[in-house]
C-alpha positions as CSV (number, residue, x, y, z in Angstrom):
1,D,-3.9,-14.1,-26.3
2,E,-5.7,-10.8,-27.3
3,A,-7.2,-10.4,-23.8
4,V,-3.8,-11.0,-22.2
5,G,-2.2,-8.4,-24.5
6,V,-4.8,-5.8,-23.7
7,I,-4.6,-6.4,-20.0
8,R,-0.7,-6.2,-20.0
9,A,-0.9,-3.0,-22.1
10,E,-3.3,-1.4,-19.6
11,L,-1.2,-2.4,-16.6
12,E,2.0,-1.1,-18.2
13,D,0.2,2.2,-19.0
14,V,-1.0,2.6,-15.4
15,A,2.5,1.7,-14.1
16,G,4.0,4.3,-16.3
17,N,1.4,7.0,-16.3
18,G,-0.8,6.5,-13.2
19,L,-4.5,7.2,-13.5
20,T,-6.4,10.3,-14.5
21,A,-8.1,12.5,-11.9
22,A,-11.5,11.1,-13.1
23,E,-10.4,7.5,-12.7
24,V,-9.1,8.2,-9.2
25,A,-12.3,9.9,-8.3
26,R,-14.4,7.0,-9.6
27,G,-12.3,4.5,-7.7
28,K,-12.5,6.5,-4.5
29,G,-16.3,6.8,-4.9
30,A,-16.6,3.0,-5.5
31,V,-14.5,2.2,-2.4
32,R,-16.4,4.6,-0.2
33,G,-19.7,3.2,-1.4
34,A,-18.7,-0.4,-1.0
35,R,-17.5,0.4,2.5
36,I,-20.9,1.9,3.5
37,L,-22.9,-0.9,1.9
38,S,-20.7,-3.5,3.7
39,L,-22.1,-2.2,7.0
40,E,-25.4,-3.7,6.1
41,D,-24.1,-7.2,5.7
42,P,-23.3,-9.1,9.0
43,F,-20.6,-11.2,7.4
44,A,-18.9,-8.2,6.0
45,R,-19.1,-6.4,9.3
46,M,-17.5,-9.4,11.1
47,S,-14.9,-9.6,8.4
48,R,-14.0,-5.9,8.9
49,L,-13.8,-6.4,12.7
50,G,-11.6,-9.5,12.3
51,H,-9.3,-7.8,9.7
52,A,-9.0,-4.7,12.0
53,E,-8.1,-6.9,15.0
54,L,-5.7,-9.3,13.3
55,V,-4.1,-7.3,10.5
56,V,-4.4,-3.6,11.0
57,G,-4.4,-3.3,14.8
58,E,-7.0,-0.6,14.9
59,L,-10.7,-0.1,14.1
60,P,-11.1,3.4,13.0
61,P,-14.7,4.8,12.8
62,I,-16.3,4.8,9.3
63,D,-16.0,8.6,9.1
64,E,-12.2,8.3,9.6
65,I,-12.0,5.6,6.9
66,Q,-13.9,7.8,4.5
67,R,-11.6,10.7,5.2
68,R,-8.5,8.5,4.6
69,I,-10.0,7.4,1.3
70,E,-10.7,10.9,0.3
71,A,-7.2,12.0,1.1
72,V,-5.7,9.6,-1.5
73,T,-4.2,11.6,-4.4
74,E,-3.4,10.8,-8.0
75,D,0.3,10.9,-7.0
76,D,-0.4,8.3,-4.3
77,V,-2.0,6.0,-6.8
78,A,0.8,6.5,-9.3
79,R,3.5,5.8,-6.7
80,V,1.8,2.5,-5.7
81,A,1.1,1.5,-9.3
82,R,4.8,2.0,-10.2
83,R,5.8,-0.1,-7.1
84,I,3.4,-2.9,-7.7
85,L,2.8,-3.0,-11.5
86,G,6.3,-2.0,-12.5
87,K,7.9,-5.3,-11.5
88,G,6.6,-7.5,-14.3
89,S,3.7,-9.9,-14.1
90,A,2.7,-13.4,-13.5
91,I,-0.2,-15.3,-15.1
92,T,-2.3,-17.9,-13.5
93,V,-4.7,-20.1,-15.6
94,V,-7.6,-21.6,-13.9
95,G,-9.2,-24.4,-15.8
96,P,-8.0,-26.1,-19.0
97,A,-5.3,-24.5,-21.1
98,A,-3.3,-25.9,-24.0
99,E,-0.1,-27.3,-22.7
100,D,1.9,-25.4,-25.3
101,W,0.2,-22.1,-24.7
102,T,2.5,-19.2,-24.0
103,P,1.2,-15.7,-23.6
104,R,2.5,-13.0,-26.0
105,T,4.9,-10.6,-24.5
106,G,4.3,-7.0,-25.7
């Protein structure tokens, strides 16, 4: 219950206030780094190619992807957070849970 409450509070905070400049910068750095590291893994490379072909419809060069990531602003993140996180939530339990368990709301 405590973990669910903390997670909900954080999601509500992000939906209402977005992220700080430092948080956005760390996130962008993590995404850029993961993208570069994925080039070393054959499975990840094939997954990227398949995703580009089937879902996105383009395969931009890595430099272009890095520029697009860098172009993301705090306002962009806040707008998406409001759209996605501002609509309420759903909980999925994987594994055993008490039949009468109900998460706390707020």
